[in-house]
N, C-alpha and C positions, 0 to 999 in steps of 0.2 A: 596665613596658611591656606593652603589649597583644599578644597573639598574633596571628600572621598567620591570615587566614581562608581556608578552602576551601569551596567549594560542591560538595556531592556530589549525583550524579544519583541520586535515592533512589526504590527501587521498593517497598522494605519486605520484599523477599526475604531470603534468608539471605545471599546475597553481599554485598549492599549494607549489610545490617546489621551483618556483620562488619567492614565497610570503616570503620565509625564509630571503634571503638577503635583499629583499625590505623593510621588516619590520625593520631590522637592520639599513639599510641605512636611511630610511626615517622617522623613530621614535626613532632610538637608543634604541630598546627594547632588552632585552633578550628573544628569542623566545623559547617557549616551545610546541613542537607538540604534538598533541593528535589525534590518529586515533581511532574511535569508531567502533568496529567491530559489525556489525549486520549480519554477514554470508557472507562476501564478499569472502572468501576463498582464492584464490591464489593471488588476488590482494593485500594481504598484505606481499607477499613475498619480503625480501630485503628492507622493510621500514626503519628500524633503521638505517642501513648504510647509505641509501640515506638521511635521514633527519640530521645525523651527518655530513655527507660530505658536505651538503649544509648550515650548519652553526647554526643548531639548538643545544641548550644546553642539551635537553632531548627529548625523545620520550616516551609517554604512548601509549600503545596498549591495549585499554579497551574492552574486550569481554562482551557485553550485549546481546547476541543472545538470551539466554533464557529470559531475561526481555522483549526484544523486541517482542517475541512470545506470552508470556504469559499476559503481560499488555498493548500491543498496537494491535498485530494482532488479538489476541482472542476476544477482545471487537468489533472490526470491522467485524470479521465473525459473532459473534452473532447478531449484528445489520444488517447484510446483506448490510454493507455500500458500495455503488459502485458508483462513481462519474460520472455523466452523462452517466449512464446505462451501461458503459464499463469499466471504470478505476477502478481497485482493489486497489488504493491507496499505491502501494509499496513504493515510495518514500515519500509520504505524511505522513505515519505512522512512517517511520524511524526518520524523521528530529526533532521532539520533543524529541525522546529518546536520540538522539546525543546532542541536545542543553542542555539537563539536565545533562548529564555527563560532558560536556565542562565546564559548571558552578561548578560541583564538584571538578573537577581538578583545575580550576582557584582559588577556594577557598582554596584548598589544597596547592597550590603554592604561594599564596598571590598575584596573578596577578592584575593588574589594567585593564586589557582589555582582549577582545576575538576577534579574526579575522576570519572571513570565506572568501571563495573564490567564492561564488555564485554571479552570474551576476545580473546586474540591470534590466533585463528584465524578469527573471524568478520568480517562486513561492517560491523557496528555500530561498531565501534572506528574504522573510516575515516568513516562518516557522522557521528558525534559531534565528531570532531576537525576535519574539514573545516569542519562548521559553526561551531565554536568559532573556528577561525583566520579565518573570514571576517568575524567580528565583533570578535573581540578577539586579535589576533595577539600581544600582549604577555603574556597570560594563560599561566601554566605550566598544562600538561595532565598529570595523573597518571592513567595507565592501570595499575591495579593488577595485572592479570595479567601484564603485561610488566615490572613492576617488581620488581628484584632483592631487595627487602625483603619481597615478598609470597611466602611459602613454603608456604602451605596450598594442597593439591591435591585435596581431596575435601569433601564435604559433613560427613563425620564430623569431619574437622579443624577445620573452621569453627565447627561446634556446640561443640567442645571449647574452641576459642579464646574463644568468647563466654562460656562457663561460666567460664573462668578470670579472664575481666573482670567477673564478677558478673552476668552478663547469661544470665538463663534464659529463653529464648524457646520458644514451641510450634512448633518446627520438627522435622521427622523426618528422620533419616538415611536413610530408606527412599528407593531410586531413584524418580524420577517424571519425567514428560515435562518439557524445557525449553520454556515457553510464553511467547510475548509477546501481550498483548491491547490493543487499542484499539477505538474505535467502528467501525473498518472491518473488522476481522478478528481471528482469534486463530490463532497458528501453533503447531505442535507438532513438537518434535524429541526425540531420545533414545529409550531403551528398544528395543522390537522394530523401530523405525524406523531404527536405525542399521544394520541389515542390509537391504540393498535386496530380498533374496528373501523376505523376511518380509511377509505380509499385515498391514496395520494393525489393530490391536485397537480397532475403532471403538466398541464397547460401552464400554470404558474411557476412550477418547480423546476424544470429541466433547463439546463445551460448549455450542455455540450452536445445534445442531439436531439433526435425526436423519438417519439413512441414507435413501436413497430407497425402500429395502423397507419402512421403518416410517412412511413418509408416509401421509398420507390416501390413500383409494382414490378420492376424487373432486378433480378439479382446482379451483383457484380464480381467477377472473378478476381481473386487476387493469389500472388505467390509470394512466398517468404523464403529466404535462404538462410540458413544458421551454420556456424562453424563452432563446434565444441560448445553447443548449447547457447551461443551468443548469436542474436539475430543481426545479420550483415547487410541484407538487401531486401527490397520490396520490388516485385516485378522486374527482377534482374538489374535495378538500380542500387547501386552500392551506397550506403549512408551510415552516419554514426548513429549510435542507439536511441539518442534524444530525438533526432530528426525521423527515425523509424516510427517512434511513439507518436510524434506529431502528425505523421502521414496516417497512422492507424486510427488517431482520435478522430480525423476528418472522415476517414471511410466509415469507422464504425459508428459515429454519431449520425451520419447520413442514413445509415441502414437501420437504426434503432437497437444497435448492439450495447450489451454491457449495462442495463439498467436493473438493479436489484433493489428489493424492498425486504429489509431483513430486522429481525429482533435479536440483537447479539448480547452475550455476557460479557459486561465490562469486567475488568480486573477487580475494581472495588466491591464488586458483588451484586450489583443491581443489573437489570435488563434495559437496554435502550433500543429504541426504534429509528432506524434511518433509512433514507433511500441513497444509493450510491450509483454514480455514473462513472464507469470504467470503460469506455468503448475501445481505445486502443489497448489497454491491458488486457482485456477479456480476449480479444484477437490473439494478442501475443502468446497469453497463456496457453490457449487452445492449441495454437499452431506448434508450439513446443511440445505439449503432451502428445500430439499426433505423430510427431516425429519420433519421441522418445518410444512409443509403443512398438515401433518398427524395428528398433535397435536394441533396447535393454532386454536381457533375459528374464526368465520368470522370477528367480530368487532375488535378482537384484531390484526388479520392479516392485516385488513385495515389500523389501525392506525400505525402498525409496518412498513408498507411500507412507509408511511408518514415521520415516525422518521428516517428511513434508509437513505432516501434522504437528510434530514437535517443534519444527522450524517456525511454522506460522505462530504457534504459541508463545515462543521466546520473543519474536519479534514484536507481537501484539502486546506483550507485557512489558516492552521497553528494555529488554536485556540483549540490546544488539552488541554492546562492547563487554562480552563475557566470553570466557573460554569455551562454554558450551556452543556458542553460536558459531564460533571459529571451528570447533570441532566437527560440528554438523555440516558447516560448509566445506570443509575438508573433504568430507564423504561425498557430499554432492558433486564437488568439482571433479572427483576421481570417475564418478559415473557419466561426466560430460565429455569426456575425452574423444568419443566416437559419435556424439550427437551432432551430426553435420549431415546436411541434405537440403532437399526443397520440399516445401509443403504447400499444396494448392488447395483453395477453398472457394465457396462462393458465399458472399453475404447477402442474405435476403431477410428482411422483415424480422430482425432479431435474431436469426439464426446464423450460425458458422456451419456450412455444410460441405464436408469432405469432397475434394475433387481430385485427389491423387496424391501420395507421397513417395519420394524417392531418396535413397542413400546408399553411398558405396559401402557402408557398414551394416546394411539391413539383414537382420537374422531370418527374414521371411525367404523361404524357399518354395518356389512354385512346384518343384519336383516332389517335395515333402508333403505340401499342404494339398495337392490335387488328388482326385479320387484315383487317379491312375497309379497302378502299382509300380514302383521304380526300384532301382537297385540299392537306395538308401534306407529303405524301410520295407520290412518283412511283415505283413499284417500279423503273421503267426506269433511274432515276438511279443505282441501285447497279451497273449495268453499267460505267459510266466509272470509278466509284470504285474497283472491285475490279480493273479493268485496271491503273490507276495503283499502286493499294496492293500488288498482287502482281507488279508489273513486274520488279523485282529477282530474285524467285523464278523467274519465268518466263525472264528472261536466262541466270541460273545454269544452269538445266537445258537451255536451248538449247546454250549453250558446252560442257557436258559431252557432249552427243549429237553435237557437231560440226555443229550446224544453222547456227551463224554463226561468224564469224572473231572 
């Protein structure tokens, strides 16, 4: 009788590598590894050899980079979704995409379970599991760090466990940052960052770029073209979204763009500190917002700010596959119908400086905005408007002063 199969969300790191023999030993499963590629680049090198050496029967490397960009990143950019005014949702957007593909592989293989290595303190356990439940409520989910059979509590113990099972891998017991990388960003947690009073060791930490101090002394002009809220070109060169992000990552990293140090509120109730590098994403978000402010009317802008905050919260909490996210996105997509045009800016030592925005749908009118009186606006019209707009303020003041009953 063949063994039951488990699909393991595999990154190739020490935790998920140790999970392979652990799953075989603890549950007698056939382990099928699945690495979902969202743009991790060099982190994928050598994965197949490592997975097979560790006892996996098969490894899938699923490239969903374009799907990640088109179906997850673009909606968040269009929404201007930023969690707690700083975090651009790099990990949050990727987890539901990964969960969806894990379920697809589990169905293909006839697996009865999916395993992930997210800790019991973090947000990712929620994001993975809500995504899996949305598509496969019948599948068993094994969260190793919450499993009573998982007894390892340190890198040293995991390395020793692997050695006992004949797996001698090039992992070091030395402490290092906990990182998550995809095409959109890279996050850093741990070491000196665990104490909010410590300054980040940027020399040791940064991967995608440099600090503003080390950026070039000359700025660089860039133009971006959008069609219905979707980026379509850089400096006049048309390309797909994933290539636009790659190009912006290079430009942003060079000029020290998109480095943030935040203490955020996790879903599980604790605060955590991290440093995020999002060079291309920061530029893309800013360019989109610059275009929107030229096009959207006041009431739509006001409502969209509220929607953006809610959209970010929903994504952060792992609720991508919900009617609420779909409804919020439907509103956002309606607002994007005329978000078309070109945005120019200068990158300089961590700054994104406006250099001109144009759109065929711009609501800006020089005739109206200038100090010169034109046919479209009579200054005297403001008098009646102010009288009515401020009527409640005037009545309250009069009542307080006994001027009216």
